[in-house]
Phi, psi and omega in degrees: 000140181293115187259029179236128178270131179151181184271089179278123187238154170281139170229153178229130184303317183292320181288329178284348179094134181270071174263181183301319180294319179295320177299322178298325179298324178301316180288332174295320176299314179300319178296315178300315181299315180294317179298317180296319180297315181290323182284340185246038173071019177056031181266348182281117183288352182297335180299334180277357181256020183299324179292325177293320179294316178298317179300316178297320178298312182295321181282350183082024182248021180254123185240157176205189178238143177218172179216129179289150178285123180223159176302323179297321181300322184290350174287337186247338186220162173244163179300336181268007183306127183292351177286348181248157167281155182300137176255352182297323184289344186249335182076005179282158176260026172246143175259124181261137178275149179281067179212139175210164183214134174255132181244135178221130181053043177065024177226147178286124181261321179222141173222122183228137175229131178302141184301330183290346180236017178289155179064033176240003176096001182296314180296322178298315179297315181298311180296321179299317177298319180292323175300319179297332179273002175099007174295133191261355180166196182215148178249161176058054185257018185304324186279353184216043185302316179301322177298311185290333180297338177290342184256337183181199183266126178266128176241155180241131173247182180292335183261327181191168175266148177217160178241143178243125180276000000 
């Protein structure tokens, strides 16, 4: 369950504008991905999808979750809270969660959550926001079928499993 009180929002790099600060967020995601990969025995295959993540970023199909900085937020969290990606490097007044999603052809292609914040509802919130925007399902869901079954019907083909919302 999401244990943070506040206005958790969907963000998209292209919609937020590709300024210097937004570009820095892309590199913060890459840094998070690498740190998670190194800390968890290098077993996370997402490190091999860096070109896919970059492509989604360039096409404007990379999404994440953020929360604006408010006085209410500071009652529950500090800027160094491990539930967030660092905001110091960007100077933005939004706190970004270490979760992202790449969408291609109106379907989720990649969904990643840092291991330190898994099972807190971030992926559920992210997928729910994307469903509201008309995303119709997800591909390559073999590693998380119980999670995806909460959103729709999981089907299996000869090459991979997918979910249809």
